[in-house]
C-alpha positions, 0 to 999 in steps of 0.5 A: 539074341546072339549078334550076327558077327558072333555067329559068323566068327563061330562058324568060320573054322567050319567053312569049306574052302575050295582049294582046287585050282580048276582045269586051267591051273592044275599042274605041277607036283601032285600027290594022291591021298585018300582024304582031305585033298585039295581037289577031287578028280575023276578019270574019264575016257571022253569029255574031260575038262583036262588032258593030263600027261604024266612027266618025270620032271618039270611039270610047268604047263597046265596038264603036266603032272609029276606024281610025288609022295612028298612036298606036293603043289596039290593033293588029289583024290580020285572019285567016281562021281561029282568031281571038281575036275574030269581028267583024261590021261594022254601021251601028248598035247596036255592041257584044258579042253576049253 
């Protein structure tokens, strides 16, 4: 009989970690990738979790995102269904909709 701690130790590298910060804390330098992203997002036009404003610099508040190709704070991938966060692009008043 295999000890319980050995099973946990063997399966721990395969455990999925949830690195997505959620709508309240998603801001900063964002890189769009095809796979192995921190967060999966879906762009919608109604009922978003987060209103996103794209900025050129100083993305310091929730909803403000600076798109980069190097040294991101978070990586995202766009999906059509089952996202971690639904976003809507806006020109003003970014932030969570809660």
